[in-house]
N, C-alpha and C positions, 0 to 999 in steps of 0.2 A: 533840737533835736538829735542832728547830726554831731554837736560838740558833745552830747551826753554820750551818743556811742560810742564816741571816742575817749570820753575818760573812764566810761566802763569796760573796754578794751586794756587801756592803759595799765588799771588797779589789777584787772585778772593776771595780765602777763608780769606784772610785778610780785602779785603773790607766789606765780610761779618759780618765779626767780629764788625769791627766798626760801621757799620749799626744798627747792633743788640745791641750794648753798648748804642748810639745815642737814637734809641727808646726807652730802657729802662729807659733814664734818661729824657724822654719827659716829661713833668711838666704835672697835670692834669688840663685840662680847666675849669673853673670857671663858672657858670653861672651867667648871669648878673639879672636875676631872684631872687627876694628873696623866700626862702622856708620857710613853715611854722615850727614853733620852738615850746619845750615844756613851760609851765609856765603861769601864769597868773590865773586869775577869771573871771568868767562871773556872775555879780548878777543883778537879774531882779525883776522888781516889780509885785507883781500878785496881780488879785484886787478880794478879795473874804476872806473867812475862809478855814482852811484846816480841814477835818474830819478824814479821817483815810487814809493813802500809802497803797493801796489794787488795784491792778489790775482789780480784779472782784466785788469791791465794789462802784468805784468811776466815775458810771457813769453817776450822776445827780450834780458833783462836778468839775469844771474844772480845780481850782487851785490844785485838788490831782490827775486829770487826766494830768498834766503839770508835776507835779512831777515823777508820775510813767513812764512818758515816758523815762525817764535816768535811773529809779531803774530797770525795768522789761522790758524783752523781750516775745515775744512768738514763736511758731513756725512757723510762717512766717512774713514776713514783705511787704509794698507795695513799688513798683516801682514809676517813676514820672510819670505813666501813669495809676496807683491805679490797676495794675496787681499784685498778691501776688508772693511772691518767698521766698525760704526758709531764716530762719533766724536761729532758735535752732534747725530748721531741717536739717538734712545734705540730704536726699531724700524724696520726694512725690512722691509715688504712686498712681495714680488713676485708677480706674476700668474703663472699656469701659463703663458701663452702671453708672458712677460715684455715685455708692453704696456703694464702699468699698473705704477707703482712708489708706492707709499704709505709716506711719511715720517713719525715721530713724533719731534720733537722732545723731548730731555731738559730736565727745569725746573729742572736746577740751574745751566745755562748762561747767563754775565753777560757785556754786553759789559763792554770796561777802562772804562767809566763809570758802569756800576752797574745800566745796563737790562738787562732780561730779552732772550736771545735769543728772536724770535719768527719763526712763519712767515712773516711780512710780510716780514722781511728776506730770507729764500729766496727767495720770490717776486720783490722788488726785484733781488736778485744776476741770476740768470739772467735777468732781463728785460732790464737791461743788455746781457748779450752776445747776446741775439736782436734787437738793434735795429740797424737798417741802417747806423746811424754808428758800431756798437762800432770802435774801431780796436787791436782786438786780432786775432789771427789768423782769417783769412777762412773756413777751413774748420770754424772753431769755431760761428763765428758763423751757418753756412750748417747746422750741423746741429743748431743749438739752435730755429732759427728755426722748425722742423718739431716742436716738442715743446710742448704745452700744459701750461704749469705753473700748478694750481690751487689757491687757499688753500680749505681747508677747513674750519678753525676757527684759534683761535690758535696752536697748536701744532702744526697737521696740514697735511701740502700732497701733493698727488698728482701726478705726471709722466704724460701721456698720451702714448706714443708711438705714430707712424703705422703702425708695424709692428716684428715682435717682432727685438730688440736684446740679446743675451745681456751685452755688455760696458758696460751703460748707469751702472751703479754705479761704475764706475771715473771718469766725467763728474761725479760729485758730488763729488770731492775738493776742488775749487776751494775755497779760502779764501771763507766769506761776508762781506759788507759791511752796514754797519748801517743798514736803510731810515731810522730814526728821526732820522739825522743829513745823510741824502742822498735823502731823499723830492723829487721832484719835478726832480732832476739827471739829464739826458739822457745817455748814452753817449756822446756827442760832445762836451760839454761837461765830461765827469769827469776827463781829463786833467788841467786846468787849476783843477779846483777847489782851494780853501784846506783842505779835507780834508786833504790829503798833509802838511800843514804838521806837523797833528799827528794821526794816525792813530788810528782804534780800534778794535781787534779783539779776540777772543774767547781767545788763544792765551796758553799759559805765561808769557810775557813781555809787559809794556806798553809803550808808547813812551814815552820820559822826555825825550829833546831830542837833536837834531844836534848835532855837533861841530864846529866851524865854527875858520877861521884865515883872517883878510885878508879875510872876508867871503866864503869858500870854505867848503862842504859838507865835511869831511874825513873824516867818521865818524855814526856814529849810535850812542845810548847807550838801553837797553833796562832795564828794573827787572821784578823778580819779579811774578807776579800773586798775591796772595796770596789771590784768589778764584777761583784756576782750578778747574772741575768736577772736572778728575783729578788726577795726581800734582802736588801742588805742586814747583815745583822747589826743589832744595838751595842754588843759586847766586842771591846777591841781584842779581847785575846782569849783562849782557852788552853789550861792545861793540865794533863793528865798523869799524876803520877801512880806509880806503879808498888804494891803493896804484897808482901807473900800471903798473906790472910785477912781476915775481915777484921779481927782485935788490932790490928797494927794499922787497918785504914779507920778504924774508930778512933783507935788513940791520936792520928793525924789528925784528925776533924776537932778533938779535942783539944789539942795544940795550936788550933788555929791553922796549921797548915795547908789543910783543904775546906772547901767550904761544900762538900757532895762527897757520899759512898755509893759506888757503881751497883753496889749488890749487897742486902742487907740481910743475913739469913738467921736461923733461930738462937744461934748463939750470940749476936749483938743485938737481936732487935729488943730484948726489953731497956738496954740502955738507952737505943736511940729514938722508941718510943717517950721515954722518960725525959729527953732532949728537950728542951723549952723553947730551941728558936732552931729546929730540926722538921721539916715537913716530909712525913713520909709518903711517898705515893705506892700503892699497891695495884698489881695488875695480874689478869689471868695469862700464865704462861703458854705457850703454844705447844703442849704435851700434854698426854693424859696417862697417868697410873691405870693401869687394866689387869684384868687376868684371859690370857688366853686359854678356850677350851678346844680339846683336838677334837674337832666332832668328826674325823675321819678314821678315829681309832676304834677297831671292831670290837675290842675286849673292852670298852667302854660303850655300848651301842646306847646306855640311857642318856647320853649326851647329844645323843640325837634328837631326843624330846624336849618340845620347847618350853614343857611344862616345867620340869627338871631345871631346865637353864634359867627360867625365870624364876625360879625357887631361889635360885642363887645370890640375883641380886637382891629380891626382896627381903632376904635374911642377914643383910649386912646393914649395919648402923653406920653408913656413910659419913655422915657428919659427926658421928662421935670418934670414928677414926680419924678424921681429920684434926677435931679437937684435941684428942688424946694423944696421936702418936706426932702429930706435925705442929702443935702448938696455935691451932686455927688457922694454919697456912696452905690453905686448897678452898677448893670450891668444887659443889658435889658437881659430875659430870651428867649431863643431861644425855648427848648423843655422840656420834662420831665426827660433828663438826662441831668446830669452835663456835662458841656462843660469840656474840657480837660483831659477826662479819655477815656480809650479804647473802649467804649462801643457807645462813643457820635458820631452821623452823621457829619462828617466833613462839608460836603455840605450845610448842614441846613443852612437858615439864618432866623435871624427872623422876625417876620410878621412887615411890616412897618408901620408908623402912617397915615391913610390914612383915613379922617372924609367922605371927599366924596363918596371914594370908598365905605366905611361901608355905607352910604345913599344911593347908587348906589343898593346894592345888597339887603336893605328892600324896595327901589321901586320893583325890578323885583319880590321880594316875596308876593308883592300884600300888604303891610304894607305901609299905606299914611298919610302923616300927613294934617290934617282938614285944610282945605281951609278960610285962613283969619287968622291965629293961628300965634301969634308971638313968635320967639326964645324966652325963659327964663318964659314964662307965663305957667300956668297949663297947659291949655289944648292944650298945644305944644307937642302932645303925638301921636304918630301912632297906628292908628287901622285897623282893617282886620276882617270883618265881625262881628262887634259890640265889637272885642275883643281889648283889649289895652295891647302895650309894657308897662307894670309897674310891678314890684316886689319891694321886701323889700330886704336889703343887712346889714347883722349884721355883725359887725365888734367890735373890741376889744375896750373898754372905755379907751384907751390911749391918749394921745398928739400925737404920730408918726399915729396912725392905724386911728383915728378920721379924722387925715388931708388928710392920703389918699384916705379916703371914700369918702370925702367933692369933692375931685379934680374929682376922678373916677364920681361920681355922676355929677358933671357939664359936662364933656366929652359926656355921655351918655345922657345928656339932650339936648347938642347940638343937635344931629342926631334925637331927637323926641321919646328918653326913658329915662321914668321917674321913677325912683327910690328914695324908703322913707329909711332911713339911720336909723339902729336901733343898738345903741351903748349897748352893755353888759359888764360883767365882761369877762375878758379873760379866765377864767375857766372856762364859760356857752358854750364857741366856741366849746369848744370837743364834750361834750355831747350833744349839736344841730346835730353836725355833725353825732354822733353815730347812734342818733334817726331819722336820714333823717328829723329833724322836723325845714326846713329853705326853702329859696327861693334860697337864693343866700348868701354866708360868703364869707369876705376878712379875711384871716388867714395865716400862714404859715406849710408848707411842707418841716419836717426836712427829708432830704435824706440818714439819717444812718451816723453812724461813719463807716462804712464801705463799700471801693469804689464799689464793684459789685453794679450794677443798683435795678436789680431783679424786675422791676418795677411790677410784677405779683399782690403782694397783694393790689396795689395801682390803677391797671387799667384791671385787669383781669374781663370779665364777672361774674364769681362764685363769685365774692367778693363785688357784688352789692347792695345785700339786707341788708348782715349782717356785711361784711368786712371791709375794708379801702379805697374801692370804692366808696367814698362820694359822688362823683357826679352819682353813678349809670348809669356810662357809661357803655352800652353796643356793643360790636362791635366784630363779630367772625371773622373778618380778625387780628384784634388785639390781641384777644383771641390764636389762634392758634400759631401766630407768638412769644407770650410770652410764652406758654407751650413748645415749642420746644426749645425756648432759654434757659429755667429752665433746661433741662434735659442733652442737646447736651454736650460733653465735650471737643467739638473742639469751642475753644475761637474765632479763626477767624469765624468760622457758627454762632456763639453768635452773633457776631459784625454786622454780615449781617441782621440777623435776628430785632436785635434791632434797626439798619438804617431803616427798612421798619417801623417799630413801630412808629419811629419818625417823618416820613415822612406821615405816616398815622394819627396820634394824632394830628398834624399841623393841617391838612388838615378837621378831625371832630371836633377841636376846643371844646372837653369835660369840658374844662374850661377856665380861662381868667387866661395865666401864666403873672404877673407882671415883678419880676426881682430878683435877687440874690443878698441881703447882701454882703456888704465887710468887709473882717476881716484885720484890721490893725494893723501891727508888730513894735515896735520903738525899734531900739536898735543903739548903740553908732557905730559912724564910724571908732572908733577904732579897732572895733573888725571884722577881716578878715576871710574870707573862708566863709561867712554867704550865703546860696543859697537856697532858699525857694520855692518850686513850687507848684501845686494845693494843696492845703489842702480839708481834710476828716474831719479833728476834729484838732481844733485850737492847740493842743498841737504836732500836726504833725510837726509844724514849727522847731523841733528838732531831726527831721527825721536823720539829717547830721551835728548834734555838733560833732561828734569827729570830724571834718573837722575846726572846728571856732578855730583861734588863734589870741591872741595879739600880739607874737613876732614872729620874722623873722630870719631868718640866710643865709649864700651864702654857697652853696654846691656846687657838681660835675657837671656840665653839662650833661644834659640826654645822653646817648645812643641811639641815631637815628634807630638804630636796635631794641630796644626794646621799646616795647609800654606801655606808663605810665599805672600805676595799676589804675584801677577803684575801686573807694569807694563803699562799700557795700552798697547797696539801700535802 
């Protein structure tokens, strides 16, 4: 019996040994899905001319912003819902009252010349924006001038705000500048500094050289940053070539010089759509075409009537406006906050086109069409106690805005509202708004390069007389919600407050919202991994360029027990 037990044990041991050997020789399963591989170059046409590659000086030049997106990084970036997430920052600590923000830098970030990123770089960058000689946006300089930037140690900086301000983290997305290369250079002297001949950043690509022809800069070459702290790009190189107009950019694509076109407008859109190997990405731009109504104009007391204001929007077929005047390149505006962002009220629907309903609203408010008046005639205008629904509409003297204004005029005339069009030079519109010297103005409201909506400056009642609340919209419910949302550290609570604001705004109709213009980007179908979400600036199309690739390889099948790595937002 004892011998039998030993024989059984020996047999079991041998079996386990054989199984172990077999398992150790099991071949690694190969994935059927191709995986990204390194190599190749992305060459893109940009429309415009370079000025300087500097993240605190590029606000008014889109082609510089596009290149800087790859060269520089800020303390935070934005995810696909527009929420700030750490980038060069390892940690972000916000006090309960949002007045103190402490930033700890990550320890694996280096400048392209090999120097570590330090707190001194943060202090230098924002100190330049604070200086009175800063040649960038005046409102940005004024904002930063009230903030104390305190260096706590080599890796820690604290921002001390004069009052609670929940959207502050968005302002930390500005690309940093290297203190060790620019120390002592003032903001006024920065634009002409030789740093811009060979800029040094922290982004996924580093500066290689400018491309020149006949002594003129015609492009810029960037190389992969192998020491990047995030996902190292698959592409070895990125080149941008500059062109005077979109037709030239399209010709460069057709000749094989470039593989992408940075901006596709109506003039070349049909040819781009017809190109068999060119993918078109269309995104809503961070601006809205709208008509401001001067609610404070005592001579137009009817604009203080909500029914009149609502009828102005109901009467306009905004989708037809987009289709006929923009070739379909627009999205009907729903409210004052951009759709696709964390602050947008998802249940809010656009105001429908309803000219009959618009007429009923005016009827109920006592605005009547004279008996016997025929549509299209000058006398076809609603009256109420000798007041007539007549006013003027300022608009930019451009082909597109003139065509939009004429069509709006016809929509309003159809329900008995007569409007006189006043074309002016586009630069005169802003002056009319700031001086409140208008009855109605067709213009564009740019909703910032930062995703946090912060509608306070545009719609709070305290800004009605001299701020950016050009409509002079005064509503205490709106004011309270915007005040609370601006100081709350709880983003979920802020989203609730902004949702209430959006519903109230649509009901009160202080302006006539028309549409969001569309931004089009064309890139060769050979480029894989391109994923472009909602944009807050066209340069944000490169937010995940580290994942773009031209080459593929076969690799091991993924382990089902392990979640795939997520790219940095």
